[in-house]
PyMOL Python script that loads the backbone (N, CA, C, O; Angstrom):
from pymol import cmd

cmd.read_pdbstr("""\
ATOM      1  N   MET A   1       1.996   9.867  38.089  1.00  0.00           N
ATOM      2  CA  MET A   1       3.072   8.995  37.679  1.00  0.00           C
ATOM      3  C   MET A   1       2.701   8.278  36.370  1.00  0.00           C
ATOM      4  O   MET A   1       3.555   8.051  35.513  1.00  0.00           O
ATOM      5  N   VAL A   2       1.448   7.936  36.236  1.00  0.00           N
ATOM      6  CA  VAL A   2       1.012   7.286  35.007  1.00  0.00           C
ATOM      7  C   VAL A   2       1.181   8.235  33.830  1.00  0.00           C
ATOM      8  O   VAL A   2       1.565   7.809  32.741  1.00  0.00           O
ATOM      9  N   GLY A   3       0.899   9.511  34.038  1.00  0.00           N
ATOM     10  CA  GLY A   3       1.066  10.505  32.988  1.00  0.00           C
ATOM     11  C   GLY A   3       2.512  10.622  32.531  1.00  0.00           C
ATOM     12  O   GLY A   3       2.786  10.834  31.350  1.00  0.00           O
ATOM     13  N   GLU A   4       3.429  10.483  33.473  1.00  0.00           N
ATOM     14  CA  GLU A   4       4.847  10.530  33.111  1.00  0.00           C
ATOM     15  C   GLU A   4       5.202   9.377  32.174  1.00  0.00           C
ATOM     16  O   GLU A   4       5.933   9.563  31.201  1.00  0.00           O
ATOM     17  N   PHE A   5       4.686   8.196  32.469  1.00  0.00           N
ATOM     18  CA  PHE A   5       4.989   7.043  31.626  1.00  0.00           C
ATOM     19  C   PHE A   5       4.351   7.174  30.248  1.00  0.00           C
ATOM     20  O   PHE A   5       4.963   6.797  29.248  1.00  0.00           O
ATOM     21  N   PHE A   6       3.132   7.702  30.179  1.00  0.00           N
ATOM     22  CA  PHE A   6       2.521   7.909  28.874  1.00  0.00           C
ATOM     23  C   PHE A   6       3.273   8.971  28.082  1.00  0.00           C
ATOM     24  O   PHE A   6       3.388   8.875  26.860  1.00  0.00           O
ATOM     25  N   GLY A   7       3.782   9.980  28.775  1.00  0.00           N
ATOM     26  CA  GLY A   7       4.598  10.985  28.104  1.00  0.00           C
ATOM     27  C   GLY A   7       5.877  10.388  27.557  1.00  0.00           C
ATOM     28  O   GLY A   7       6.284  10.697  26.437  1.00  0.00           O
ATOM     29  N   LEU A   8       6.517   9.530  28.347  1.00  0.00           N
ATOM     30  CA  LEU A   8       7.730   8.852  27.893  1.00  0.00           C
ATOM     31  C   LEU A   8       7.417   7.921  26.721  1.00  0.00           C
ATOM     32  O   LEU A   8       8.204   7.814  25.781  1.00  0.00           O
ATOM     33  N   TYR A   9       6.273   7.253  26.780  1.00  0.00           N
ATOM     34  CA  TYR A   9       5.850   6.375  25.688  1.00  0.00           C
ATOM     35  C   TYR A   9       5.643   7.174  24.403  1.00  0.00           C
ATOM     36  O   TYR A   9       6.058   6.744  23.327  1.00  0.00           O
ATOM     37  N   GLY A  10       5.008   8.320  24.516  1.00  0.00           N
ATOM     38  CA  GLY A  10       4.793   9.178  23.348  1.00  0.00           C
ATOM     39  C   GLY A  10       6.100   9.708  22.788  1.00  0.00           C
ATOM     40  O   GLY A  10       6.280   9.776  21.572  1.00  0.00           O
ATOM     41  N   LEU A  11       7.011  10.082  23.674  1.00  0.00           N
ATOM     42  CA  LEU A  11       8.313  10.575  23.235  1.00  0.00           C
ATOM     43  C   LEU A  11       9.101   9.481  22.516  1.00  0.00           C
ATOM     44  O   LEU A  11       9.747   9.741  21.501  1.00  0.00           O
ATOM     45  N   ALA A  12       9.045   8.270  23.039  1.00  0.00           N
ATOM     46  CA  ALA A  12       9.736   7.150  22.386  1.00  0.00           C
ATOM     47  C   ALA A  12       9.134   6.874  21.016  1.00  0.00           C
ATOM     48  O   ALA A  12       9.855   6.553  20.072  1.00  0.00           O
ATOM     49  N   GLY A  13       7.824   6.998  20.903  1.00  0.00           N
ATOM     50  CA  GLY A  13       7.174   6.795  19.604  1.00  0.00           C
ATOM     51  C   GLY A  13       7.591   7.833  18.590  1.00  0.00           C
ATOM     52  O   GLY A  13       7.835   7.511  17.427  1.00  0.00           O
ATOM     53  N   LYS A  14       7.674   9.078  19.023  1.00  0.00           N
ATOM     54  CA  LYS A  14       8.098  10.142  18.105  1.00  0.00           C
ATOM     55  C   LYS A  14       9.566   9.989  17.720  1.00  0.00           C
ATOM     56  O   LYS A  14       9.948  10.252  16.580  1.00  0.00           O
ATOM     57  N   PHE A  15      10.380   9.562  18.676  1.00  0.00           N
ATOM     58  CA  PHE A  15      11.798   9.350  18.401  1.00  0.00           C
ATOM     59  C   PHE A  15      11.982   8.237  17.372  1.00  0.00           C
ATOM     60  O   PHE A  15      12.785   8.363  16.447  1.00  0.00           O
ATOM     61  N   SER A  16      11.235   7.150  17.540  1.00  0.00           N
ATOM     62  CA  SER A  16      11.365   6.043  16.593  1.00  0.00           C
ATOM     63  C   SER A  16      10.774   6.389  15.231  1.00  0.00           C
ATOM     64  O   SER A  16      11.223   5.863  14.213  1.00  0.00           O
ATOM     65  N   ALA A  17       9.775   7.263  15.200  1.00  0.00           N
ATOM     66  CA  ALA A  17       9.191   7.678  13.925  1.00  0.00           C
ATOM     67  C   ALA A  17      10.180   8.491  13.102  1.00  0.00           C
ATOM     68  O   ALA A  17      10.063   8.552  11.878  1.00  0.00           O
ATOM     69  N   VAL A  18      11.143   9.110  13.754  1.00  0.00           N
ATOM     70  CA  VAL A  18      12.168   9.875  13.044  1.00  0.00           C
ATOM     71  C   VAL A  18      13.410   9.018  12.806  1.00  0.00           C
ATOM     72  O   VAL A  18      13.977   9.034  11.714  1.00  0.00           O
ATOM     73  N   THR A  19      13.831   8.275  13.817  1.00  0.00           N
ATOM     74  CA  THR A  19      15.077   7.518  13.737  1.00  0.00           C
ATOM     75  C   THR A  19      15.015   6.400  12.696  1.00  0.00           C
ATOM     76  O   THR A  19      15.972   6.210  11.945  1.00  0.00           O
ATOM     77  N   GLY A  20      13.920   5.667  12.637  1.00  0.00           N
ATOM     78  CA  GLY A  20      13.812   4.560  11.691  1.00  0.00           C
ATOM     79  C   GLY A  20      13.975   4.993  10.243  1.00  0.00           C
ATOM     80  O   GLY A  20      14.830   4.454   9.541  1.00  0.00           O
ATOM     81  N   PRO A  21      13.177   5.955   9.773  1.00  0.00           N
ATOM     82  CA  PRO A  21      13.345   6.396   8.388  1.00  0.00           C
ATOM     83  C   PRO A  21      14.707   7.031   8.100  1.00  0.00           C
ATOM     84  O   PRO A  21      15.225   6.905   6.991  1.00  0.00           O
ATOM     85  N   VAL A  22      15.286   7.709   9.083  1.00  0.00           N
ATOM     86  CA  VAL A  22      16.611   8.311   8.865  1.00  0.00           C
ATOM     87  C   VAL A  22      17.656   7.219   8.664  1.00  0.00           C
ATOM     88  O   VAL A  22      18.486   7.319   7.760  1.00  0.00           O
ATOM     89  N   ILE A  23      17.626   6.198   9.480  1.00  0.00           N
ATOM     90  CA  ILE A  23      18.595   5.109   9.321  1.00  0.00           C
ATOM     91  C   ILE A  23      18.349   4.365   8.015  1.00  0.00           C
ATOM     92  O   ILE A  23      19.298   3.974   7.335  1.00  0.00           O
ATOM     93  N   TRP A  24      17.083   4.168   7.661  1.00  0.00           N
ATOM     94  CA  TRP A  24      16.744   3.538   6.381  1.00  0.00           C
ATOM     95  C   TRP A  24      17.329   4.369   5.221  1.00  0.00           C
ATOM     96  O   TRP A  24      17.973   3.827   4.323  1.00  0.00           O
ATOM     97  N   GLY A  25      17.099   5.655   5.256  1.00  0.00           N
ATOM     98  CA  GLY A  25      17.574   6.527   4.182  1.00  0.00           C
ATOM     99  C   GLY A  25      19.083   6.594   4.101  1.00  0.00           C
ATOM    100  O   GLY A  25      19.650   6.548   3.009  1.00  0.00           O
ATOM    101  N   ILE A  26      19.740   6.701   5.238  1.00  0.00           N
ATOM    102  CA  ILE A  26      21.207   6.758   5.225  1.00  0.00           C
ATOM    103  C   ILE A  26      21.786   5.460   4.690  1.00  0.00           C
ATOM    104  O   ILE A  26      22.743   5.472   3.916  1.00  0.00           O
ATOM    105  N   THR A  27      21.199   4.331   5.106  1.00  0.00           N
ATOM    106  CA  THR A  27      21.689   3.042   4.626  1.00  0.00           C
ATOM    107  C   THR A  27      21.560   2.942   3.112  1.00  0.00           C
ATOM    108  O   THR A  27      22.489   2.508   2.431  1.00  0.00           O
ATOM    109  N   LEU A  28      20.407   3.345   2.587  1.00  0.00           N
ATOM    110  CA  LEU A  28      20.228   3.290   1.132  1.00  0.00           C
ATOM    111  C   LEU A  28      21.111   4.300   0.409  1.00  0.00           C
ATOM    112  O   LEU A  28      21.657   3.998  -0.653  1.00  0.00           O
ATOM    113  N   PHE A  29      21.256   5.485   0.970  1.00  0.00           N
ATOM    114  CA  PHE A  29      22.074   6.519   0.341  1.00  0.00           C
ATOM    115  C   PHE A  29      23.530   6.070   0.223  1.00  0.00           C
ATOM    116  O   PHE A  29      24.192   6.341  -0.779  1.00  0.00           O
ATOM    117  N   VAL A  30      24.016   5.389   1.244  1.00  0.00           N
ATOM    118  CA  VAL A  30      25.415   4.965   1.250  1.00  0.00           C
ATOM    119  C   VAL A  30      25.629   3.710   0.401  1.00  0.00           C
ATOM    120  O   VAL A  30      26.617   3.620  -0.326  1.00  0.00           O
ATOM    121  N   LEU A  31      24.721   2.751   0.487  1.00  0.00           N
ATOM    122  CA  LEU A  31      24.966   1.450  -0.127  1.00  0.00           C
ATOM    123  C   LEU A  31      24.365   1.259  -1.520  1.00  0.00           C
ATOM    124  O   LEU A  31      24.829   0.405  -2.275  1.00  0.00           O
ATOM    125  N   GLU A  32      23.347   2.035  -1.870  1.00  0.00           N
ATOM    126  CA  GLU A  32      22.674   1.795  -3.152  1.00  0.00           C
ATOM    127  C   GLU A  32      23.570   2.028  -4.376  1.00  0.00           C
ATOM    128  O   GLU A  32      23.456   1.273  -5.342  1.00  0.00           O
ATOM    129  N   PRO A  33      24.444   3.022  -4.384  1.00  0.00           N
ATOM    130  CA  PRO A  33      25.289   3.178  -5.583  1.00  0.00           C
ATOM    131  C   PRO A  33      26.175   1.966  -5.860  1.00  0.00           C
ATOM    132  O   PRO A  33      26.444   1.643  -7.017  1.00  0.00           O
ATOM    133  N   SER A  34      26.627   1.298  -4.806  1.00  0.00           N
ATOM    134  CA  SER A  34      27.525   0.165  -5.032  1.00  0.00           C
ATOM    135  C   SER A  34      26.800  -1.177  -5.085  1.00  0.00           C
ATOM    136  O   SER A  34      27.247  -2.090  -5.780  1.00  0.00           O
ATOM    137  N   LEU A  35      25.688  -1.312  -4.360  1.00  0.00           N
ATOM    138  CA  LEU A  35      25.010  -2.608  -4.286  1.00  0.00           C
ATOM    139  C   LEU A  35      23.727  -2.685  -5.104  1.00  0.00           C
ATOM    140  O   LEU A  35      23.249  -3.784  -5.384  1.00  0.00           O
ATOM    141  N   GLY A  36      23.174  -1.574  -5.484  1.00  0.00           N
ATOM    142  CA  GLY A  36      21.923  -1.580  -6.229  1.00  0.00           C
ATOM    143  C   GLY A  36      20.754  -2.008  -5.348  1.00  0.00           C
ATOM    144  O   GLY A  36      20.565  -1.483  -4.251  1.00  0.00           O
ATOM    145  N   ARG A  37      19.975  -2.963  -5.841  1.00  0.00           N
ATOM    146  CA  ARG A  37      18.776  -3.387  -5.113  1.00  0.00           C
ATOM    147  C   ARG A  37      19.098  -4.132  -3.825  1.00  0.00           C
ATOM    148  O   ARG A  37      18.257  -4.196  -2.928  1.00  0.00           O
ATOM    149  N   ASP A  38      20.288  -4.692  -3.716  1.00  0.00           N
ATOM    150  CA  ASP A  38      20.671  -5.409  -2.499  1.00  0.00           C
ATOM    151  C   ASP A  38      20.816  -4.472  -1.300  1.00  0.00           C
ATOM    152  O   ASP A  38      20.835  -4.928  -0.156  1.00  0.00           O
ATOM    153  N   ALA A  39      20.918  -3.193  -1.551  1.00  0.00           N
ATOM    154  CA  ALA A  39      21.024  -2.229  -0.450  1.00  0.00           C
ATOM    155  C   ALA A  39      19.771  -2.260   0.416  1.00  0.00           C
ATOM    156  O   ALA A  39      19.833  -1.976   1.613  1.00  0.00           O
ATOM    157  N   TYR A  40      18.632  -2.607  -0.185  1.00  0.00           N
ATOM    158  CA  TYR A  40      17.393  -2.681   0.588  1.00  0.00           C
ATOM    159  C   TYR A  40      17.450  -3.811   1.611  1.00  0.00           C
ATOM    160  O   TYR A  40      16.872  -3.706   2.693  1.00  0.00           O
ATOM    161  N   ARG A  41      18.133  -4.869   1.271  1.00  0.00           N
ATOM    162  CA  ARG A  41      18.307  -5.965   2.235  1.00  0.00           C
ATOM    163  C   ARG A  41      19.103  -5.488   3.449  1.00  0.00           C
ATOM    164  O   ARG A  41      18.780  -5.824   4.588  1.00  0.00           O
ATOM    165  N   PHE A  42      20.128  -4.715   3.192  1.00  0.00           N
ATOM    166  CA  PHE A  42      20.928  -4.195   4.300  1.00  0.00           C
ATOM    167  C   PHE A  42      20.138  -3.174   5.123  1.00  0.00           C
ATOM    168  O   PHE A  42      20.327  -3.065   6.334  1.00  0.00           O
ATOM    169  N   ALA A  43      19.257  -2.434   4.461  1.00  0.00           N
ATOM    170  CA  ALA A  43      18.418  -1.491   5.192  1.00  0.00           C
ATOM    171  C   ALA A  43      17.460  -2.229   6.126  1.00  0.00           C
ATOM    172  O   ALA A  43      17.215  -1.784   7.247  1.00  0.00           O
ATOM    173  N   VAL A  44      16.924  -3.346   5.666  1.00  0.00           N
ATOM    174  CA  VAL A  44      16.056  -4.158   6.523  1.00  0.00           C
ATOM    175  C   VAL A  44      16.853  -4.740   7.678  1.00  0.00           C
ATOM    176  O   VAL A  44      16.367  -4.779   8.808  1.00  0.00           O
ATOM    177  N   ILE A  45      18.067  -5.192   7.409  1.00  0.00           N
ATOM    178  CA  ILE A  45      18.924  -5.727   8.473  1.00  0.00           C
ATOM    179  C   ILE A  45      19.251  -4.651   9.491  1.00  0.00           C
ATOM    180  O   ILE A  45      19.326  -4.938  10.686  1.00  0.00           O
ATOM    181  N   ALA A  46      19.448  -3.413   9.041  1.00  0.00           N
ATOM    182  CA  ALA A  46      19.712  -2.314   9.968  1.00  0.00           C
ATOM    183  C   ALA A  46      18.504  -2.087  10.879  1.00  0.00           C
ATOM    184  O   ALA A  46      18.665  -1.841  12.074  1.00  0.00           O
ATOM    185  N   GLN A  47      17.289  -2.167  10.314  1.00  0.00           N
ATOM    186  CA  GLN A  47      16.079  -2.007  11.126  1.00  0.00           C
ATOM    187  C   GLN A  47      15.934  -3.160  12.113  1.00  0.00           C
ATOM    188  O   GLN A  47      15.551  -2.947  13.264  1.00  0.00           O
ATOM    189  N   LEU A  48      16.234  -4.362  11.678  1.00  0.00           N
ATOM    190  CA  LEU A  48      16.183  -5.508  12.589  1.00  0.00           C
ATOM    191  C   LEU A  48      17.211  -5.365  13.708  1.00  0.00           C
ATOM    192  O   LEU A  48      16.956  -5.754  14.848  1.00  0.00           O
ATOM    193  N   GLY A  49      18.366  -4.809  13.378  1.00  0.00           N
ATOM    194  CA  GLY A  49      19.376  -4.557  14.408  1.00  0.00           C
ATOM    195  C   GLY A  49      18.865  -3.593  15.472  1.00  0.00           C
ATOM    196  O   GLY A  49      19.139  -3.767  16.659  1.00  0.00           O
ATOM    197  N   LEU A  50      18.122  -2.577  15.043  1.00  0.00           N
ATOM    198  CA  LEU A  50      17.532  -1.652  16.018  1.00  0.00           C
ATOM    199  C   LEU A  50      16.504  -2.349  16.898  1.00  0.00           C
ATOM    200  O   LEU A  50      16.419  -2.077  18.095  1.00  0.00           O
ATOM    201  N   MET A  51      15.728  -3.246  16.306  1.00  0.00           N
ATOM    202  CA  MET A  51      14.742  -3.981  17.082  1.00  0.00           C
ATOM    203  C   MET A  51      15.412  -4.876  18.118  1.00  0.00           C
ATOM    204  O   MET A  51      14.954  -4.963  19.257  1.00  0.00           O
ATOM    205  N   VAL A  52      16.483  -5.535  17.729  1.00  0.00           N
ATOM    206  CA  VAL A  52      17.216  -6.399  18.659  1.00  0.00           C
ATOM    207  C   VAL A  52      17.837  -5.559  19.776  1.00  0.00           C
ATOM    208  O   VAL A  52      17.816  -5.963  20.938  1.00  0.00           O
ATOM    209  N   ALA A  53      18.385  -4.405  19.433  1.00  0.00           N
ATOM    210  CA  ALA A  53      18.963  -3.527  20.457  1.00  0.00           C
ATOM    211  C   ALA A  53      17.887  -3.070  21.440  1.00  0.00           C
ATOM    212  O   ALA A  53      18.128  -3.035  22.647  1.00  0.00           O
ATOM    213  N   GLY A  54      16.712  -2.724  20.939  1.00  0.00           N
ATOM    214  CA  GLY A  54      15.618  -2.341  21.821  1.00  0.00           C
ATOM    215  C   GLY A  54      15.186  -3.482  22.704  1.00  0.00           C
ATOM    216  O   GLY A  54      14.897  -3.272  23.882  1.00  0.00           O
ATOM    217  N   PHE A  55      15.133  -4.693  22.167  1.00  0.00           N
ATOM    218  CA  PHE A  55      14.779  -5.862  22.969  1.00  0.00           C
ATOM    219  C   PHE A  55      15.795  -6.085  24.079  1.00  0.00           C
ATOM    220  O   PHE A  55      15.420  -6.371  25.216  1.00  0.00           O
ATOM    221  N   LEU A  56      17.079  -5.955  23.757  1.00  0.00           N
ATOM    222  CA  LEU A  56      18.117  -6.154  24.772  1.00  0.00           C
ATOM    223  C   LEU A  56      18.033  -5.104  25.870  1.00  0.00           C
ATOM    224  O   LEU A  56      18.268  -5.408  27.039  1.00  0.00           O
ATOM    225  N   VAL A  57      17.702  -3.882  25.507  1.00  0.00           N
ATOM    226  CA  VAL A  57      17.548  -2.828  26.522  1.00  0.00           C
ATOM    227  C   VAL A  57      16.353  -3.139  27.421  1.00  0.00           C
ATOM    228  O   VAL A  57      16.441  -3.013  28.643  1.00  0.00           O
ATOM    229  N   LEU A  58      15.246  -3.543  26.819  1.00  0.00           N
ATOM    230  CA  LEU A  58      14.042  -3.807  27.599  1.00  0.00           C
ATOM    231  C   LEU A  58      14.120  -5.093  28.411  1.00  0.00           C
ATOM    232  O   LEU A  58      13.366  -5.266  29.368  1.00  0.00           O
ATOM    233  N   ARG A  59      15.016  -5.989  28.043  1.00  0.00           N
ATOM    234  CA  ARG A  59      15.186  -7.215  28.834  1.00  0.00           C
ATOM    235  C   ARG A  59      15.646  -6.912  30.254  1.00  0.00           C
ATOM    236  O   ARG A  59      15.341  -7.665  31.179  1.00  0.00           O
ATOM    237  N   GLY A  60      16.365  -5.833  30.430  1.00  0.00           N
ATOM    238  CA  GLY A  60      16.871  -5.480  31.746  1.00  0.00           C
ATOM    239  C   GLY A  60      15.855  -4.777  32.634  1.00  0.00           C
ATOM    240  O   GLY A  60      16.153  -4.481  33.791  1.00  0.00           O
ATOM    241  N   VAL A  61      14.668  -4.506  32.118  1.00  0.00           N
ATOM    242  CA  VAL A  61      13.640  -3.810  32.897  1.00  0.00           C
ATOM    243  C   VAL A  61      12.842  -4.838  33.676  1.00  0.00           C
ATOM    244  O   VAL A  61      12.351  -5.813  33.108  1.00  0.00           O
ATOM    245  N   ALA A  62      12.713  -4.622  34.978  1.00  0.00           N
ATOM    246  CA  ALA A  62      11.964  -5.548  35.830  1.00  0.00           C
ATOM    247  C   ALA A  62      10.472  -5.456  35.519  1.00  0.00           C
ATOM    248  O   ALA A  62       9.949  -4.380  35.230  1.00  0.00           O
ATOM    249  N   ASP A  63       9.805  -6.592  35.584  1.00  0.00           N
ATOM    250  CA  ASP A  63       8.379  -6.650  35.280  1.00  0.00           C
ATOM    251  C   ASP A  63       7.522  -6.671  36.546  1.00  0.00           C
ATOM    252  O   ASP A  63       6.296  -6.732  36.458  1.00  0.00           O
ATOM    253  N   ARG A  64       8.136  -6.621  37.690  1.00  0.00           N
ATOM    254  CA  ARG A  64       7.379  -6.670  38.936  1.00  0.00           C
ATOM    255  C   ARG A  64       7.252  -5.266  39.520  1.00  0.00           C
ATOM    256  O   ARG A  64       8.119  -4.421  39.295  1.00  0.00           O
ATOM    257  N   PRO A  65       6.182  -5.013  40.268  1.00  0.00           N
ATOM    258  CA  PRO A  65       6.002  -3.670  40.840  1.00  0.00           C
ATOM    259  C   PRO A  65       7.027  -3.384  41.930  1.00  0.00           C
ATOM    260  O   PRO A  65       7.538  -4.283  42.597  1.00  0.00           O
ATOM    261  N   ARG A  66       7.297  -2.115  42.077  1.00  0.00           N
ATOM    262  CA  ARG A  66       8.229  -1.702  43.121  1.00  0.00           C
ATOM    263  C   ARG A  66       7.548  -1.789  44.485  1.00  0.00           C
ATOM    264  O   ARG A  66       6.319  -1.828  44.542  1.00  0.00           O
ATOM    265  N   PRO A  67       8.304  -1.820  45.589  1.00  0.00           N
ATOM    266  CA  PRO A  67       7.692  -1.931  46.926  1.00  0.00           C
ATOM    267  C   PRO A  67       6.691  -0.811  47.225  1.00  0.00           C
ATOM    268  O   PRO A  67       5.704  -1.048  47.922  1.00  0.00           O
ATOM    269  N   VAL A  68       6.920   0.390  46.721  1.00  0.00           N
ATOM    270  CA  VAL A  68       6.001   1.496  46.979  1.00  0.00           C
ATOM    271  C   VAL A  68       4.647   1.202  46.340  1.00  0.00           C
ATOM    272  O   VAL A  68       3.606   1.493  46.929  1.00  0.00           O
ATOM    273  N   GLU A  69       4.656   0.632  45.151  1.00  0.00           N
ATOM    274  CA  GLU A  69       3.397   0.320  44.476  1.00  0.00           C
ATOM    275  C   GLU A  69       2.668  -0.814  45.183  1.00  0.00           C
ATOM    276  O   GLU A  69       1.437  -0.811  45.222  1.00  0.00           O
ATOM    277  N   ARG A  70       3.381  -1.775  45.739  1.00  0.00           N
ATOM    278  CA  ARG A  70       2.731  -2.855  46.470  1.00  0.00           C
ATOM    279  C   ARG A  70       2.064  -2.322  47.725  1.00  0.00           C
ATOM    280  O   ARG A  70       0.968  -2.758  48.076  1.00  0.00           O
ATOM    281  N   ALA A  71       2.712  -1.384  48.406  1.00  0.00           N
ATOM    282  CA  ALA A  71       2.124  -0.815  49.605  1.00  0.00           C
ATOM    283  C   ALA A  71       0.869  -0.021  49.256  1.00  0.00           C
ATOM    284  O   ALA A  71      -0.093  -0.023  50.024  1.00  0.00           O
ATOM    285  N   ALA A  72       0.862   0.649  48.126  1.00  0.00           N
ATOM    286  CA  ALA A  72      -0.307   1.417  47.721  1.00  0.00           C
ATOM    287  C   ALA A  72      -1.465   0.482  47.355  1.00  0.00           C
ATOM    288  O   ALA A  72      -2.626   0.819  47.590  1.00  0.00           O
ATOM    289  N   GLU A  73      -1.164  -0.673  46.791  1.00  0.00           N
ATOM    290  CA  GLU A  73      -2.216  -1.625  46.453  1.00  0.00           C
ATOM    291  C   GLU A  73      -2.791  -2.292  47.684  1.00  0.00           C
ATOM    292  O   GLU A  73      -3.954  -2.694  47.678  1.00  0.00           O
ATOM    293  N   ALA A  74      -2.001  -2.418  48.742  1.00  0.00           N
ATOM    294  CA  ALA A  74      -2.449  -3.113  49.953  1.00  0.00           C
ATOM    295  C   ALA A  74      -3.394  -2.254  50.797  1.00  0.00           C
ATOM    296  O   ALA A  74      -4.175  -2.793  51.582  1.00  0.00           O
ATOM    297  N   THR A  75      -3.335  -0.941  50.651  1.00  0.00           N
ATOM    298  CA  THR A  75      -4.214  -0.089  51.449  1.00  0.00           C
ATOM    299  C   THR A  75      -5.604  -0.092  50.846  1.00  0.00           C
ATOM    300  O   THR A  75      -5.762   0.041  49.632  1.00  0.00           O
ATOM    301  N   PRO A  76      -6.623  -0.244  51.700  1.00  0.00           N
ATOM    302  CA  PRO A  76      -8.003  -0.260  51.176  1.00  0.00           C
ATOM    303  C   PRO A  76      -8.436   1.129  50.705  1.00  0.00           C
ATOM    304  O   PRO A  76      -8.079   2.147  51.297  1.00  0.00           O
ATOM    305  N   ALA A  77      -9.199   1.137  49.647  1.00  0.00           N
ATOM    306  CA  ALA A  77      -9.707   2.398  49.114  1.00  0.00           C
ATOM    307  C   ALA A  77     -10.886   2.863  49.948  1.00  0.00           C
ATOM    308  O   ALA A  77     -11.725   2.058  50.354  1.00  0.00           O
ATOM    309  N   ALA A  78     -10.951   4.151  50.200  1.00  0.00           N
ATOM    310  CA  ALA A  78     -12.054   4.667  51.020  1.00  0.00           C
ATOM    311  C   ALA A  78     -13.152   5.225  50.165  1.00  0.00           C
ATOM    312  O   ALA A  78     -14.159   5.702  50.687  1.00  0.00           O
TER     313      ALA A  78
END
""", "prot")
cmd.dss("prot")
cmd.show_as("cartoon", "prot")
cmd.util.cbc("prot")
cmd.orient("prot")
């Protein structure tokens, strides 16, 4: 089960390594002709928006162990 979570963690890292630069590039490609250097400010705001969205998603994740994990911790190791 731990391996599954590390796999998901690695997948999320690879996804963000692609998604962040793509959104940065699209934002600059669309806004730079009309805004010039100010387009970089909007690109930073777009990245901050992604961070806030990720925070809101993770806020809904419980931080306490599930009942199955508590039962496994309660059994003595042999």
